[in-house]
C-alpha positions, 0 to 999 in steps of 0.5 A: 500500500505504501509503495502504491501511494508513493508511486501515485504521488510520483505520477501526480507530481510528474503530471503536474510538472508536465501540465505546468510545462505545457501551460508555460509553452502555451503562454508564449504562443497564440495572441494577435501575432498569429492573425496575419498567418491565419488571415493570409491562409483564409484569403489564399484558400478562399481565393482558390476555392471561389476561383473554381466554384464561381465559374463551374457552370460555365466551364462545364457547359463550354469545355465539357459540353454539359447541358445547361440545366445539368451543369447547374445541377452539378454545381449545386451538388458541389456547393452542397458538398462544400457546405456539408464537408465542414461539419465532418472537418469540425468533428475530426478536428475536435475529436481526433486530430486537432485544427492544425492537422486537419487544415494542413491536410485539407489544404494539400487535398484542395491543392491536388484537386485544383491542379487536376482541374487545371490539367483538364483545362490544359490537356486536350486528352482530358476534355472532349472536343466541341460537340462531343460527349465526354469519355469515361476517363475525362469524366473521371478526371473531372469528378475526381478534381471536384471531389478533392477540391470539395473535401479540401474546402470542407476541412478548412472553411470553419476549422480556420475560424475555430483555430483563429479564435483558439489563439485568443483568450478574451471573448472581446478579442475573439469577437473582433477576430470573427468580424475580420475573419468573415470580412476576409472571407467575403472580400476573397470571394468577391475578388475570385468571382470577379478577377479570377473569373475574368481571367478564366473567361478572357485569358484561358481556363488553364490560367484561371485555374492555375491562378487558383492553385497558386493562391492555394499554395501561398495560403498553405505556405504562409499558414504553415510558416506560422506554426511556431506561433500557434497555441496547440489545442488538444482534441476535446472529443466530439460533442456528438458522441454524448448525444449519441449516448443519450439516444442509445441509453434511452433505447436500452432502458426503454422498458423503465417507467419514467415518473412525471415531474412537475415543471416547477420542480427545483430539487434533485431526484435521486433516481437520476444521475447528475455526475460525480458528487465532487464535481461542481456546478451540477444541475439543481433540478430533476430532468424537465418534463418535455421529451420525457422519454429521454429521461430514461437515459439518466435513470440509475440502475444497478451496475450503472455507476462505479464505487467512486460514483463515476459512470461504469457503462457510458452507453447505458447511463448519461448525466441529466445535463447530457439529456437536457442538451439533447432536448435543447437541440430537439426544441430548436430543430423546428426553427432550424428546419424552417431555414432549409427553404431559405437556402434552397431558393437561394441555391436555385436562384444563383445557379439559374441566374448564371444560365440567364446571364449567358443569354443576355447582354452582359456588356459594360461599354463597347469593350468590356463584358461581365462574365456570367459566373460573376453575377452572384457577386452582387449578392456577396457585395449586398450582404457585406454592405447590408451587414454594416448598415443593419448592425448600426442602424436597424436595432435602434430604429426598430426599438424607436418604432416598436419599443422592443429590442430586435431579437434574433427570431425577428431578424430571421423573420425579416430575412424570410420576407426579403427572400421571397420578395427576391424570388418574385423579383427574379420571376419578373426579370425572367418574364421580361426576358422571355417577352423580349425573346418571344417578341423578337422570335429568338429561337436557337436549338443551342441556346446561344442567342443573346437576348437584347436586354441588359443582364444588369437587371439580374442584379436587382433580385440578387441585391435583395436576396443579399440583404435578406442574407445579411438579416437571417444568416447572422440572426441564425448564428446569434440564435444558435450560439445563445441557445445551444448548450455550452458544450455544443456552441462550437458546432453552431457554425457547423449547423449553418453549414449543414443548413446550406448543404441541405439547401443545395441538395434539396435544390437539385431535387426540386429542379429534377422534379420540375424537369420531370413534371413540367416543361419549364426548364428545357436545355434551351431556356429561351423555350422554357418558362423559368419565370414559373419556377421562380413563382413556385419558389415564391409560393413555397417561400410564403408557406415556409414563412408561415411555418416559421412564424408558427415555430417562432411563436411557440419557441421559448428562449432557453438560455436568456430571457425573451428580449421581446418584452424588454423595454430598454436597450 
């Protein structure tokens, strides 16, 4: 016994010394000195990714002879993947490898994908001749490049944000970092959607993709150089594991009887597990009655805990806090789901706008023509400008007019309204475009005839949808961050990425359904009724807004007071 005690004391002192050494090393790292390296990394990698995704539809149509609507579908799938993969990247970084390793690996994968995409533009053997169908080898090279590029984006987009915030210890500094992070992200996207797309359209696809590869390499190199300044954060384990444990434990204890507890009950119920007795800040009440069936996961049965009070069977017993965390996500899920049809119309609008622009007059003056793939930049610019205006003027103006604060739920609701107004604007612009087509009898089987109407009309609904995004996107981030359990707040941005991904995937399903049931979207859009597609999105948007209002009215803030009744700022 004495020998064991001495050995435990030795290991304890050694562990304490190692902790002090690690803490000392970490204290010398991190801080704002890391910001230039991370910012250049964000800039370079975003320039690279936006450089090839922004103009993908045009590349597929012009160089791989893909039908126009099919090209839009492929682009939507790629955009869905680049929004879904960040969720996987965040999980891997949190639970296994850490942010730095995931970013480096993903940046290399992204570089390989862009290099392969550049080769498809350079080598005639890797792309079909004009009018020919791509071979299996050519499609294999193309899809491999798109897959590698999408994986690369997934491992860097939100992981860079998390790593940058980890370098700072004060919440105020972290807030400033996030502001500059998103500013850098948007600026890089705007530059790619204009400058790099212009090079692709007017100099050559190989030069444009090569430029994207170069910016990827520079961003990777600068980020790597800053390694000695970064504070190392060990993987904390994925929060999704604890959620999965609650589900499994509930299923395994399904036959247990759960007693009904009062909503106002404040005392602990000894039947439930709250954690080891010596742990501070334990829950002060029994599980809530909502989603009562999940309370089984925290019910103690024989053999669930060890002699020291710890959990002996992790997949059979959970803490009350873990059960309540899952309940919180279930409560907020209806609100989250209502935002899917915010992302879906935007995804459809962005892809169809490129097809419209290809058939319209894109000239600015006698010598300059706006690339079709550049038009979505109007939405990005509108979002940037609107965010600054909204944050400064909307909250005080809203309070002056209503006497109440502008809650995240109301901000999201305003975004819903602008979203379906933008779809109505796109429908009106398309109706006008088709009227010009019919009046001039412009029919061409290839769809290459340019309609004598300015493509700048397309910018109007894009500006409106950008203003709507400035309302609902930050509103969702704010809502999820304040309402998610503390252990799950790092996944709030990943939830936004998942939302966008589902929207893009659903947009492809909607377009496929429209094509199979109606004749609104033929390969030659001059012979279709794309305006009806937009009017359909308006109807869906209005119905979805009604669903959102119902969810918002029923939802009660969990972690803060409902500021809707606040009478002061």
